[in-house]
PDB file of N, CA, C and O in Angstrom:
ATOM      1  N   MET A   1       0.521  10.339  -9.461  1.00  0.00           N
ATOM      2  CA  MET A   1       0.081  11.697  -9.629  1.00  0.00           C
ATOM      3  C   MET A   1      -1.277  11.819  -8.921  1.00  0.00           C
ATOM      4  O   MET A   1      -1.504  12.688  -8.079  1.00  0.00           O
ATOM      5  N   ALA A   2      -2.223  10.833  -9.342  1.00  0.00           N
ATOM      6  CA  ALA A   2      -3.811  10.868  -8.914  1.00  0.00           C
ATOM      7  C   ALA A   2      -3.579  10.789  -7.442  1.00  0.00           C
ATOM      8  O   ALA A   2      -4.233  11.612  -6.801  1.00  0.00           O
ATOM      9  N   VAL A   3      -2.829  10.021  -6.774  1.00  0.00           N
ATOM     10  CA  VAL A   3      -2.559   9.845  -5.444  1.00  0.00           C
ATOM     11  C   VAL A   3      -2.462  11.106  -4.665  1.00  0.00           C
ATOM     12  O   VAL A   3      -3.172  11.456  -3.723  1.00  0.00           O
ATOM     13  N   ALA A   4      -1.406  11.766  -5.247  1.00  0.00           N
ATOM     14  CA  ALA A   4      -1.008  13.079  -4.633  1.00  0.00           C
ATOM     15  C   ALA A   4      -1.975  14.264  -4.811  1.00  0.00           C
ATOM     16  O   ALA A   4      -2.073  15.135  -3.946  1.00  0.00           O
ATOM     17  N   GLU A   5      -2.636  14.276  -5.872  1.00  0.00           N
ATOM     18  CA  GLU A   5      -3.571  15.180  -6.259  1.00  0.00           C
ATOM     19  C   GLU A   5      -4.935  14.949  -5.239  1.00  0.00           C
ATOM     20  O   GLU A   5      -5.507  15.910  -4.724  1.00  0.00           O
ATOM     21  N   GLU A   6      -5.339  13.618  -5.040  1.00  0.00           N
ATOM     22  CA  GLU A   6      -6.436  13.328  -3.975  1.00  0.00           C
ATOM     23  C   GLU A   6      -6.013  13.701  -2.685  1.00  0.00           C
ATOM     24  O   GLU A   6      -6.798  14.306  -1.954  1.00  0.00           O
ATOM     25  N   CYS A   7      -4.815  13.404  -2.289  1.00  0.00           N
ATOM     26  CA  CYS A   7      -4.329  13.739  -0.771  1.00  0.00           C
ATOM     27  C   CYS A   7      -4.138  15.265  -0.617  1.00  0.00           C
ATOM     28  O   CYS A   7      -4.268  15.789   0.489  1.00  0.00           O
ATOM     29  N   ALA A   8      -3.830  15.977  -1.718  1.00  0.00           N
ATOM     30  CA  ALA A   8      -3.819  17.540  -1.670  1.00  0.00           C
ATOM     31  C   ALA A   8      -5.227  18.004  -1.517  1.00  0.00           C
ATOM     32  O   ALA A   8      -5.505  18.909  -0.731  1.00  0.00           O
ATOM     33  N   ALA A   9      -6.084  17.431  -2.219  1.00  0.00           N
ATOM     34  CA  ALA A   9      -7.432  17.931  -2.221  1.00  0.00           C
ATOM     35  C   ALA A   9      -8.278  17.597  -0.814  1.00  0.00           C
ATOM     36  O   ALA A   9      -9.313  18.181  -0.493  1.00  0.00           O
ATOM     37  N   GLN A  10      -7.720  16.692  -0.153  1.00  0.00           N
ATOM     38  CA  GLN A  10      -8.288  16.323   1.158  1.00  0.00           C
ATOM     39  C   GLN A  10      -7.308  16.907   2.333  1.00  0.00           C
ATOM     40  O   GLN A  10      -7.432  16.534   3.500  1.00  0.00           O
ATOM     41  N   ALA A  11      -6.541  17.649   2.009  1.00  0.00           N
ATOM     42  CA  ALA A  11      -5.587  18.293   2.915  1.00  0.00           C
ATOM     43  C   ALA A  11      -4.962  17.144   3.873  1.00  0.00           C
ATOM     44  O   ALA A  11      -5.062  17.276   5.093  1.00  0.00           O
ATOM     45  N   VAL A  12      -4.440  16.233   3.417  1.00  0.00           N
ATOM     46  CA  VAL A  12      -3.935  15.069   4.166  1.00  0.00           C
ATOM     47  C   VAL A  12      -2.705  15.489   4.798  1.00  0.00           C
ATOM     48  O   VAL A  12      -1.896  16.068   4.073  1.00  0.00           O
ATOM     49  N   GLN A  13      -2.416  15.309   5.991  1.00  0.00           N
ATOM     50  CA  GLN A  13      -1.153  15.340   6.774  1.00  0.00           C
ATOM     51  C   GLN A  13      -0.407  14.221   7.011  1.00  0.00           C
ATOM     52  O   GLN A  13      -1.015  13.178   7.249  1.00  0.00           O
ATOM     53  N   ALA A  14       0.789  14.225   6.995  1.00  0.00           N
ATOM     54  CA  ALA A  14       1.631  12.965   7.327  1.00  0.00           C
ATOM     55  C   ALA A  14       1.422  12.679   8.880  1.00  0.00           C
ATOM     56  O   ALA A  14       1.548  13.424   9.852  1.00  0.00           O
ATOM     57  N   LEU A  15       1.021  11.200   8.760  1.00  0.00           N
ATOM     58  CA  LEU A  15       0.975  10.622  10.057  1.00  0.00           C
ATOM     59  C   LEU A  15       2.238  10.059  10.686  1.00  0.00           C
ATOM     60  O   LEU A  15       3.105   9.568   9.962  1.00  0.00           O
ATOM     61  N   GLU A  16       2.377  10.110  12.016  1.00  0.00           N
ATOM     62  CA  GLU A  16       3.539   9.645  12.572  1.00  0.00           C
ATOM     63  C   GLU A  16       3.345   8.490  13.446  1.00  0.00           C
ATOM     64  O   GLU A  16       2.252   8.211  13.940  1.00  0.00           O
ATOM     65  N   GLY A  17       4.399   7.834  13.626  1.00  0.00           N
ATOM     66  CA  GLY A  17       4.205   6.585  14.570  1.00  0.00           C
ATOM     67  C   GLY A  17       3.801   5.246  13.806  1.00  0.00           C
ATOM     68  O   GLY A  17       3.977   5.180  12.590  1.00  0.00           O
ATOM     69  N   ARG A  18       3.316   4.294  14.442  1.00  0.00           N
ATOM     70  CA  ARG A  18       3.009   3.021  13.731  1.00  0.00           C
ATOM     71  C   ARG A  18       1.586   3.029  13.023  1.00  0.00           C
ATOM     72  O   ARG A  18       0.587   3.452  13.605  1.00  0.00           O
ATOM     73  N   LEU A  19       1.567   2.617  11.954  1.00  0.00           N
ATOM     74  CA  LEU A  19       0.426   2.695  11.211  1.00  0.00           C
ATOM     75  C   LEU A  19      -0.248   1.433  10.849  1.00  0.00           C
ATOM     76  O   LEU A  19       0.441   0.422  10.720  1.00  0.00           O
ATOM     77  N   ALA A  20      -1.578   1.387  10.666  1.00  0.00           N
ATOM     78  CA  ALA A  20      -2.403   0.403  10.079  1.00  0.00           C
ATOM     79  C   ALA A  20      -3.041   1.070   8.793  1.00  0.00           C
ATOM     80  O   ALA A  20      -3.426   2.239   8.820  1.00  0.00           O
ATOM     81  N   VAL A  21      -3.148   0.154   7.500  1.00  0.00           N
ATOM     82  CA  VAL A  21      -3.511   0.724   6.303  1.00  0.00           C
ATOM     83  C   VAL A  21      -4.521  -0.474   5.872  1.00  0.00           C
ATOM     84  O   VAL A  21      -4.228  -1.670   5.851  1.00  0.00           O
ATOM     85  N   HIS A  22      -5.663   0.053   5.562  1.00  0.00           N
ATOM     86  CA  HIS A  22      -6.824  -0.879   5.079  1.00  0.00           C
ATOM     87  C   HIS A  22      -7.074  -0.362   3.550  1.00  0.00           C
ATOM     88  O   HIS A  22      -7.471   0.786   3.351  1.00  0.00           O
ATOM     89  N   VAL A  23      -6.839  -1.208   2.557  1.00  0.00           N
ATOM     90  CA  VAL A  23      -7.039  -1.002   1.194  1.00  0.00           C
ATOM     91  C   VAL A  23      -8.093  -1.961   0.652  1.00  0.00           C
ATOM     92  O   VAL A  23      -8.098  -3.174   0.860  1.00  0.00           O
ATOM     93  N   ALA A  24      -9.015  -1.259  -0.092  1.00  0.00           N
ATOM     94  CA  ALA A  24     -10.107  -2.076  -0.771  1.00  0.00           C
ATOM     95  C   ALA A  24      -9.836  -1.867  -2.343  1.00  0.00           C
ATOM     96  O   ALA A  24      -9.786  -0.700  -2.731  1.00  0.00           O
ATOM     97  N   LEU A  25      -9.692  -2.699  -3.096  1.00  0.00           N
ATOM     98  CA  LEU A  25      -9.349  -2.695  -4.384  1.00  0.00           C
ATOM     99  C   LEU A  25     -10.456  -3.161  -5.225  1.00  0.00           C
ATOM    100  O   LEU A  25     -11.013  -4.242  -5.038  1.00  0.00           O
ATOM    101  N   PHE A  26     -10.786  -2.285  -6.208  1.00  0.00           N
ATOM    102  CA  PHE A  26     -12.085  -2.230  -7.178  1.00  0.00           C
ATOM    103  C   PHE A  26     -11.587  -2.608  -8.593  1.00  0.00           C
ATOM    104  O   PHE A  26     -11.268  -1.702  -9.364  1.00  0.00           O
ATOM    105  N   PRO A  27     -11.502  -3.979  -8.992  1.00  0.00           N
ATOM    106  CA  PRO A  27     -10.892  -4.222 -10.275  1.00  0.00           C
ATOM    107  C   PRO A  27     -11.876  -3.750 -11.551  1.00  0.00           C
ATOM    108  O   PRO A  27     -13.106  -3.737 -11.490  1.00  0.00           O
ATOM    109  N   PRO A  28     -11.217  -3.432 -12.516  1.00  0.00           N
ATOM    110  CA  PRO A  28     -12.123  -2.844 -13.732  1.00  0.00           C
ATOM    111  C   PRO A  28     -12.894  -3.871 -14.354  1.00  0.00           C
ATOM    112  O   PRO A  28     -14.021  -3.624 -14.783  1.00  0.00           O
ATOM    113  N   ASP A  29     -12.322  -5.128 -14.446  1.00  0.00           N
ATOM    114  CA  ASP A  29     -13.066  -6.089 -15.151  1.00  0.00           C
ATOM    115  C   ASP A  29     -12.622  -7.645 -14.472  1.00  0.00           C
ATOM    116  O   ASP A  29     -11.927  -7.669 -13.457  1.00  0.00           O
ATOM    117  N   LYS A  30     -13.001  -8.677 -15.004  1.00  0.00           N
ATOM    118  CA  LYS A  30     -12.881 -10.192 -14.466  1.00  0.00           C
ATOM    119  C   LYS A  30     -11.622 -10.806 -14.780  1.00  0.00           C
ATOM    120  O   LYS A  30     -11.457 -12.013 -14.604  1.00  0.00           O
ATOM    121  N   ARG A  31     -10.664 -10.008 -15.262  1.00  0.00           N
ATOM    122  CA  ARG A  31      -9.326 -10.551 -15.539  1.00  0.00           C
ATOM    123  C   ARG A  31      -8.740 -11.015 -14.253  1.00  0.00           C
ATOM    124  O   ARG A  31      -9.000 -10.396 -13.221  1.00  0.00           O
ATOM    125  N   LYS A  32      -7.970 -12.058 -14.242  1.00  0.00           N
ATOM    126  CA  LYS A  32      -7.151 -12.406 -12.893  1.00  0.00           C
ATOM    127  C   LYS A  32      -6.309 -11.288 -12.599  1.00  0.00           C
ATOM    128  O   LYS A  32      -5.876 -10.560 -13.492  1.00  0.00           O
ATOM    129  N   ARG A  33      -6.055 -11.117 -11.365  1.00  0.00           N
ATOM    130  CA  ARG A  33      -5.034 -10.182 -10.849  1.00  0.00           C
ATOM    131  C   ARG A  33      -4.535 -10.623  -9.398  1.00  0.00           C
ATOM    132  O   ARG A  33      -5.326 -11.053  -8.560  1.00  0.00           O
ATOM    133  N   ASP A  34      -3.340 -10.503  -9.191  1.00  0.00           N
ATOM    134  CA  ASP A  34      -2.868 -10.532  -7.830  1.00  0.00           C
ATOM    135  C   ASP A  34      -2.858  -9.404  -6.976  1.00  0.00           C
ATOM    136  O   ASP A  34      -2.134  -8.445  -7.245  1.00  0.00           O
ATOM    137  N   VAL A  35      -3.657  -9.418  -5.879  1.00  0.00           N
ATOM    138  CA  VAL A  35      -3.756  -8.091  -5.160  1.00  0.00           C
ATOM    139  C   VAL A  35      -2.328  -7.322  -4.820  1.00  0.00           C
ATOM    140  O   VAL A  35      -2.073  -6.120  -4.886  1.00  0.00           O
ATOM    141  N   ASP A  36      -1.524  -8.389  -4.451  1.00  0.00           N
ATOM    142  CA  ASP A  36      -0.324  -8.051  -3.814  1.00  0.00           C
ATOM    143  C   ASP A  36       0.527  -7.194  -4.981  1.00  0.00           C
ATOM    144  O   ASP A  36       1.333  -6.335  -4.625  1.00  0.00           O
ATOM    145  N   ASN A  37       0.329  -7.441  -6.173  1.00  0.00           N
ATOM    146  CA  ASN A  37       1.136  -6.708  -7.297  1.00  0.00           C
ATOM    147  C   ASN A  37       0.733  -5.285  -7.252  1.00  0.00           C
ATOM    148  O   ASN A  37       1.516  -4.504  -7.794  1.00  0.00           O
ATOM    149  N   VAL A  38      -0.379  -4.774  -6.690  1.00  0.00           N
ATOM    150  CA  VAL A  38      -0.899  -3.527  -6.688  1.00  0.00           C
ATOM    151  C   VAL A  38      -0.200  -2.650  -5.459  1.00  0.00           C
ATOM    152  O   VAL A  38      -0.021  -1.436  -5.554  1.00  0.00           O
ATOM    153  N   LEU A  39       0.138  -3.363  -4.395  1.00  0.00           N
ATOM    154  CA  LEU A  39       0.367  -2.742  -3.170  1.00  0.00           C
ATOM    155  C   LEU A  39       1.639  -2.034  -3.047  1.00  0.00           C
ATOM    156  O   LEU A  39       1.701  -1.037  -2.327  1.00  0.00           O
ATOM    157  N   LYS A  40       2.827  -2.529  -3.792  1.00  0.00           N
ATOM    158  CA  LYS A  40       4.102  -1.756  -3.650  1.00  0.00           C
ATOM    159  C   LYS A  40       3.881  -0.267  -4.171  1.00  0.00           C
ATOM    160  O   LYS A  40       4.215   0.699  -3.485  1.00  0.00           O
ATOM    161  N   ALA A  41       3.342  -0.151  -5.334  1.00  0.00           N
ATOM    162  CA  ALA A  41       3.139   1.049  -6.013  1.00  0.00           C
ATOM    163  C   ALA A  41       2.203   1.913  -5.262  1.00  0.00           C
ATOM    164  O   ALA A  41       2.465   3.109  -5.135  1.00  0.00           O
ATOM    165  N   LEU A  42       1.060   1.365  -4.721  1.00  0.00           N
ATOM    166  CA  LEU A  42       0.087   2.139  -3.996  1.00  0.00           C
ATOM    167  C   LEU A  42       0.755   2.716  -2.541  1.00  0.00           C
ATOM    168  O   LEU A  42       0.619   3.883  -2.175  1.00  0.00           O
ATOM    169  N   LEU A  43       1.388   1.841  -1.900  1.00  0.00           N
ATOM    170  CA  LEU A  43       2.094   2.340  -0.791  1.00  0.00           C
ATOM    171  C   LEU A  43       3.194   3.377  -0.923  1.00  0.00           C
ATOM    172  O   LEU A  43       3.351   4.302  -0.126  1.00  0.00           O
ATOM    173  N   ASP A  44       3.947   3.146  -2.001  1.00  0.00           N
ATOM    174  CA  ASP A  44       5.004   4.233  -2.271  1.00  0.00           C
ATOM    175  C   ASP A  44       4.260   5.601  -2.750  1.00  0.00           C
ATOM    176  O   ASP A  44       4.694   6.708  -2.429  1.00  0.00           O
ATOM    177  N   ALA A  45       3.136   5.423  -3.523  1.00  0.00           N
ATOM    178  CA  ALA A  45       2.585   6.774  -3.905  1.00  0.00           C
ATOM    179  C   ALA A  45       1.870   7.459  -2.723  1.00  0.00           C
ATOM    180  O   ALA A  45       1.668   8.673  -2.777  1.00  0.00           O
ATOM    181  N   CYS A  46       1.506   6.785  -1.737  1.00  0.00           N
ATOM    182  CA  CYS A  46       0.912   7.431  -0.495  1.00  0.00           C
ATOM    183  C   CYS A  46       2.043   7.974   0.424  1.00  0.00           C
ATOM    184  O   CYS A  46       1.851   8.876   1.240  1.00  0.00           O
ATOM    185  N   GLU A  47       3.207   7.369   0.231  1.00  0.00           N
ATOM    186  CA  GLU A  47       4.435   7.876   0.833  1.00  0.00           C
ATOM    187  C   GLU A  47       4.790   9.187   0.282  1.00  0.00           C
ATOM    188  O   GLU A  47       4.843  10.223   0.944  1.00  0.00           O
ATOM    189  N   HIS A  48       5.075   9.058  -1.206  1.00  0.00           N
ATOM    190  CA  HIS A  48       5.316  10.449  -1.892  1.00  0.00           C
ATOM    191  C   HIS A  48       4.353  11.474  -1.844  1.00  0.00           C
ATOM    192  O   HIS A  48       4.692  12.654  -1.944  1.00  0.00           O
ATOM    193  N   ALA A  49       3.198  11.131  -1.703  1.00  0.00           N
ATOM    194  CA  ALA A  49       2.068  12.018  -1.441  1.00  0.00           C
ATOM    195  C   ALA A  49       1.844  12.727  -0.026  1.00  0.00           C
ATOM    196  O   ALA A  49       0.950  13.542   0.202  1.00  0.00           O
ATOM    197  N   GLY A  50       2.901  12.238   0.978  1.00  0.00           N
ATOM    198  CA  GLY A  50       3.089  12.828   2.212  1.00  0.00           C
ATOM    199  C   GLY A  50       1.735  12.364   3.197  1.00  0.00           C
ATOM    200  O   GLY A  50       1.215  13.153   3.986  1.00  0.00           O
ATOM    201  N   CYS A  51       1.276  10.975   3.008  1.00  0.00           N
ATOM    202  CA  CYS A  51       0.553  10.296   3.914  1.00  0.00           C
ATOM    203  C   CYS A  51       1.331  10.076   5.224  1.00  0.00           C
ATOM    204  O   CYS A  51       0.785  10.319   6.300  1.00  0.00           O
ATOM    205  N   TYR A  52       2.563   9.632   5.157  1.00  0.00           N
ATOM    206  CA  TYR A  52       3.381   9.079   6.100  1.00  0.00           C
ATOM    207  C   TYR A  52       4.860   9.285   5.622  1.00  0.00           C
ATOM    208  O   TYR A  52       5.103   9.306   4.415  1.00  0.00           O
ATOM    209  N   GLU A  53       5.775   9.425   6.488  1.00  0.00           N
ATOM    210  CA  GLU A  53       7.184   9.540   6.154  1.00  0.00           C
ATOM    211  C   GLU A  53       7.667   8.459   5.502  1.00  0.00           C
ATOM    212  O   GLU A  53       8.362   8.668   4.508  1.00  0.00           O
ATOM    213  N   SER A  54       7.443   7.303   5.857  1.00  0.00           N
ATOM    214  CA  SER A  54       7.963   6.078   5.233  1.00  0.00           C
ATOM    215  C   SER A  54       7.048   4.924   5.306  1.00  0.00           C
ATOM    216  O   SER A  54       6.402   4.781   6.344  1.00  0.00           O
ATOM    217  N   ASP A  55       6.895   4.005   4.251  1.00  0.00           N
ATOM    218  CA  ASP A  55       5.959   2.795   4.391  1.00  0.00           C
ATOM    219  C   ASP A  55       6.531   1.720   5.431  1.00  0.00           C
ATOM    220  O   ASP A  55       5.876   0.727   5.745  1.00  0.00           O
ATOM    221  N   SER A  56       7.876   2.012   5.968  1.00  0.00           N
ATOM    222  CA  SER A  56       8.279   1.302   7.079  1.00  0.00           C
ATOM    223  C   SER A  56       7.598   1.243   8.352  1.00  0.00           C
ATOM    224  O   SER A  56       7.706   0.335   9.176  1.00  0.00           O
ATOM    225  N   GLN A  57       6.697   2.563   8.474  1.00  0.00           N
ATOM    226  CA  GLN A  57       5.773   2.737   9.622  1.00  0.00           C
ATOM    227  C   GLN A  57       4.679   1.720   9.671  1.00  0.00           C
ATOM    228  O   GLN A  57       4.134   1.530  10.759  1.00  0.00           O
ATOM    229  N   ILE A  58       4.285   1.028   8.596  1.00  0.00           N
ATOM    230  CA  ILE A  58       3.063   0.365   8.476  1.00  0.00           C
ATOM    231  C   ILE A  58       3.392  -1.119   9.233  1.00  0.00           C
ATOM    232  O   ILE A  58       4.286  -1.886   8.876  1.00  0.00           O
ATOM    233  N   ASP A  59       2.550  -1.318  10.252  1.00  0.00           N
ATOM    234  CA  ASP A  59       2.598  -2.644  11.107  1.00  0.00           C
ATOM    235  C   ASP A  59       1.467  -3.341  10.883  1.00  0.00           C
ATOM    236  O   ASP A  59       1.489  -4.484  11.340  1.00  0.00           O
ATOM    237  N   GLU A  60       0.363  -2.970  10.254  1.00  0.00           N
ATOM    238  CA  GLU A  60      -0.850  -3.732   9.793  1.00  0.00           C
ATOM    239  C   GLU A  60      -1.170  -3.313   8.511  1.00  0.00           C
ATOM    240  O   GLU A  60      -1.052  -2.138   8.165  1.00  0.00           O
ATOM    241  N   LEU A  61      -1.652  -4.385   7.628  1.00  0.00           N
ATOM    242  CA  LEU A  61      -2.029  -3.999   6.217  1.00  0.00           C
ATOM    243  C   LEU A  61      -3.124  -4.927   5.944  1.00  0.00           C
ATOM    244  O   LEU A  61      -2.919  -6.140   5.985  1.00  0.00           O
ATOM    245  N   HIS A  62      -4.162  -4.488   5.695  1.00  0.00           N
ATOM    246  CA  HIS A  62      -5.346  -5.271   5.145  1.00  0.00           C
ATOM    247  C   HIS A  62      -5.882  -4.893   3.949  1.00  0.00           C
ATOM    248  O   HIS A  62      -6.256  -3.745   3.706  1.00  0.00           O
ATOM    249  N   VAL A  63      -5.947  -6.029   3.015  1.00  0.00           N
ATOM    250  CA  VAL A  63      -6.339  -5.684   1.711  1.00  0.00           C
ATOM    251  C   VAL A  63      -7.535  -6.552   1.155  1.00  0.00           C
ATOM    252  O   VAL A  63      -7.449  -7.780   1.165  1.00  0.00           O
ATOM    253  N   THR A  64      -8.513  -5.982   0.731  1.00  0.00           N
ATOM    254  CA  THR A  64      -9.672  -6.693   0.239  1.00  0.00           C
ATOM    255  C   THR A  64      -9.801  -6.345  -1.368  1.00  0.00           C
ATOM    256  O   THR A  64      -9.437  -5.302  -1.911  1.00  0.00           O
ATOM    257  N   ARG A  65     -10.419  -7.505  -1.989  1.00  0.00           N
ATOM    258  CA  ARG A  65     -10.891  -7.295  -3.478  1.00  0.00           C
ATOM    259  C   ARG A  65     -12.462  -7.074  -3.268  1.00  0.00           C
ATOM    260  O   ARG A  65     -13.142  -7.782  -2.524  1.00  0.00           O
ATOM    261  N   GLN A  66     -12.949  -6.004  -4.018  1.00  0.00           N
ATOM    262  CA  GLN A  66     -14.116  -5.698  -3.985  1.00  0.00           C
ATOM    263  C   GLN A  66     -14.998  -6.010  -5.374  1.00  0.00           C
ATOM    264  O   GLN A  66     -14.392  -6.646  -6.236  1.00  0.00           O
ATOM    265  N   GLU A  67     -16.139  -5.685  -5.613  1.00  0.00           N
ATOM    266  CA  GLU A  67     -16.649  -5.730  -6.664  1.00  0.00           C
ATOM    267  C   GLU A  67     -16.098  -5.024  -7.903  1.00  0.00           C
ATOM    268  O   GLU A  67     -15.339  -4.073  -7.719  1.00  0.00           O
ATOM    269  N   ILE A  68     -16.383  -5.368  -9.047  1.00  0.00           N
ATOM    270  CA  ILE A  68     -15.823  -4.718 -10.413  1.00  0.00           C
ATOM    271  C   ILE A  68     -16.426  -3.502 -10.441  1.00  0.00           C
ATOM    272  O   ILE A  68     -17.621  -3.339 -10.197  1.00  0.00           O
ATOM    273  N   GLN A  69     -15.470  -2.423 -10.797  1.00  0.00           N
ATOM    274  CA  GLN A  69     -15.901  -1.089 -10.962  1.00  0.00           C
ATOM    275  C   GLN A  69     -15.518  -0.620 -12.234  1.00  0.00           C
ATOM    276  O   GLN A  69     -14.353  -0.896 -12.522  1.00  0.00           O
ATOM    277  N   LYS A  70     -16.137  -0.011 -13.054  1.00  0.00           N
ATOM    278  CA  LYS A  70     -15.763   0.406 -14.389  1.00  0.00           C
ATOM    279  C   LYS A  70     -14.613   1.315 -14.374  1.00  0.00           C
ATOM    280  O   LYS A  70     -14.805   2.427 -13.881  1.00  0.00           O
ATOM    281  N   GLY A  71     -13.580   1.063 -14.781  1.00  0.00           N
ATOM    282  CA  GLY A  71     -12.359   1.790 -14.791  1.00  0.00           C
ATOM    283  C   GLY A  71     -11.461   1.417 -13.647  1.00  0.00           C
ATOM    284  O   GLY A  71     -10.285   1.780 -13.618  1.00  0.00           O
ATOM    285  N   GLY A  72     -11.956   0.769 -12.805  1.00  0.00           N
ATOM    286  CA  GLY A  72     -11.039   0.143 -11.542  1.00  0.00           C
ATOM    287  C   GLY A  72     -10.928   1.425 -10.566  1.00  0.00           C
ATOM    288  O   GLY A  72     -11.288   2.590 -10.739  1.00  0.00           O
ATOM    289  N   GLY A  73     -10.324   0.812  -9.521  1.00  0.00           N
ATOM    290  CA  GLY A  73      -9.999   2.006  -8.272  1.00  0.00           C
ATOM    291  C   GLY A  73      -9.890   1.382  -7.005  1.00  0.00           C
ATOM    292  O   GLY A  73     -10.043   0.181  -6.778  1.00  0.00           O
ATOM    293  N   CYS A  74      -9.615   2.280  -6.194  1.00  0.00           N
ATOM    294  CA  CYS A  74      -9.257   1.709  -4.615  1.00  0.00           C
ATOM    295  C   CYS A  74      -9.806   2.708  -3.622  1.00  0.00           C
ATOM    296  O   CYS A  74     -10.209   3.792  -4.043  1.00  0.00           O
ATOM    297  N   THR A  75      -9.847   2.443  -2.443  1.00  0.00           N
ATOM    298  CA  THR A  75      -9.992   3.232  -1.379  1.00  0.00           C
ATOM    299  C   THR A  75      -9.061   2.893  -0.348  1.00  0.00           C
ATOM    300  O   THR A  75      -8.940   1.695  -0.090  1.00  0.00           O
ATOM    301  N   ILE A  76      -8.399   3.702   0.272  1.00  0.00           N
ATOM    302  CA  ILE A  76      -7.344   3.566   1.331  1.00  0.00           C
ATOM    303  C   ILE A  76      -7.890   4.296   2.520  1.00  0.00           C
ATOM    304  O   ILE A  76      -8.493   5.369   2.489  1.00  0.00           O
ATOM    305  N   LEU A  77      -7.594   3.555   3.598  1.00  0.00           N
ATOM    306  CA  LEU A  77      -7.791   4.227   5.091  1.00  0.00           C
ATOM    307  C   LEU A  77      -6.545   3.944   5.849  1.00  0.00           C
ATOM    308  O   LEU A  77      -6.156   2.784   5.982  1.00  0.00           O
ATOM    309  N   ILE A  78      -5.810   5.102   6.425  1.00  0.00           N
ATOM    310  CA  ILE A  78      -4.615   4.802   7.009  1.00  0.00           C
ATOM    311  C   ILE A  78      -4.847   5.385   8.562  1.00  0.00           C
ATOM    312  O   ILE A  78      -5.334   6.510   8.665  1.00  0.00           O
ATOM    313  N   HIS A  79      -4.558   4.749   9.587  1.00  0.00           N
ATOM    314  CA  HIS A  79      -4.638   5.469  10.756  1.00  0.00           C
ATOM    315  C   HIS A  79      -3.546   4.793  11.764  1.00  0.00           C
ATOM    316  O   HIS A  79      -3.002   3.705  11.572  1.00  0.00           O
ATOM    317  N   THR A  80      -3.337   5.658  12.875  1.00  0.00           N
ATOM    318  CA  THR A  80      -2.237   5.214  13.650  1.00  0.00           C
ATOM    319  C   THR A  80      -2.597   4.174  14.584  1.00  0.00           C
ATOM    320  O   THR A  80      -3.787   4.025  14.864  1.00  0.00           O
ATOM    321  N   LEU A  81      -1.650   3.383  15.138  1.00  0.00           N
ATOM    322  CA  LEU A  81      -2.166   2.407  16.196  1.00  0.00           C
ATOM    323  C   LEU A  81      -1.824   2.907  17.430  1.00  0.00           C
ATOM    324  O   LEU A  81      -0.765   3.509  17.611  1.00  0.00           O
ATOM    325  N   ASP A  82      -2.768   2.675  18.435  1.00  0.00           N
ATOM    326  CA  ASP A  82      -2.697   3.016  19.686  1.00  0.00           C
ATOM    327  C   ASP A  82      -1.669   2.215  20.499  1.00  0.00           C
ATOM    328  O   ASP A  82      -1.512   2.448  21.697  1.00  0.00           O
TER     329      ASP A  82
END
């Protein structure tokens, strides 16, 4: 729900064509976490929020773990590939 609300607030429009996605994850604490476990839900949420028609459009996926942030979070940049 938070993804859809944020996309609506930013007036995100669905991208067409082949896509690249850059994800920065900010864990809430020092516990061990696998970054790949976050991706499926996050990419599906972006699809349901209308960022793109299908996550099958994604040809490039870049994920980084960043510094700890109280409450955790992420930033996502999605762009078309030329």
